[in-house]
C-alpha positions as CSV (number, residue, x, y, z in Angstrom):
1,M,0.0,0.0,0.0
2,N,2.8,2.4,0.9
3,I,4.6,1.8,-2.6
4,L,1.2,2.4,-4.5
5,N,0.8,5.8,-2.5
6,Q,4.6,6.8,-3.3
7,E,4.0,6.1,-6.9
8,I,0.7,8.0,-7.0
9,T,2.4,10.9,-5.2
10,Q,5.5,11.0,-7.4
11,E,3.0,11.0,-10.6
12,V,1.0,13.7,-9.2
13,I,4.1,15.9,-8.5
14,R,5.5,15.0,-12.0
15,L,2.3,16.2,-13.7
16,T,2.0,19.1,-11.6
17,W,5.6,20.1,-12.1
18,Q,5.2,19.7,-15.8
19,N,2.2,22.0,-16.2
20,P,3.1,25.1,-18.1
21,A,0.4,27.0,-16.0
22,F,1.6,25.7,-12.9
23,M,5.1,26.6,-13.6
24,A,4.2,30.2,-14.8
25,I,2.5,30.7,-11.6
26,A,5.3,29.1,-9.4
27,I,8.0,31.4,-11.3
28,A,5.7,34.6,-10.8
29,V,5.5,34.0,-7.2
30,I,9.1,33.3,-6.7
31,W,9.8,36.3,-8.6
32,L,7.5,38.9,-7.5
33,I,7.3,38.1,-3.7
34,P,10.8,39.1,-3.1
35,Q,10.4,42.2,-5.2
36,L,7.4,43.2,-3.4
37,L,9.2,42.9,0.0
38,I,12.1,44.7,-1.1
39,R,10.0,47.6,-2.8
40,R,8.4,48.0,0.7
41,I,11.4,48.2,2.6
42,L,13.0,50.5,0.2
43,S,10.0,52.8,0.3
44,E,9.7,52.8,4.0
45,N,13.5,53.8,4.1
46,Y,12.8,56.5,1.6
47,E,9.9,58.1,3.5
48,K,11.9,58.0,6.7
49,R,14.9,59.8,4.9
50,K,12.5,62.4,3.3
51,L,11.0,63.2,6.7
52,E,14.5,63.6,8.3
53,K,15.6,65.8,5.6
54,Q,12.2,68.0,6.0
55,K,12.7,67.9,9.6
56,N,16.5,69.2,9.2
57,K,15.3,71.9,6.8
58,I,12.7,73.1,9.3
59,R,15.0,72.9,12.1
60,K,17.2,75.3,10.2
61,L,14.6,77.7,9.3
62,Y,13.4,77.8,12.9
63,P,15.9,77.4,15.4
64,K,15.0,76.9,19.0
65,T,17.2,79.1,20.6
66,L,17.8,82.7,19.5
67,K,21.4,83.9,20.4
């Protein structure tokens, strides 16, 4: 029974792996998920840097202490 299950499992894996639609989806997922994560991280870093630059410019225009 175990041999039969292994053969069926191997056949399903082989048919699935050779399916062009499945392969297209698998490649797209492997390609896109890291891109989306990297883009999100870079976007957050960009926004932080942008706010810091803005704060620095405002700080230069309006200093807290007048000497």
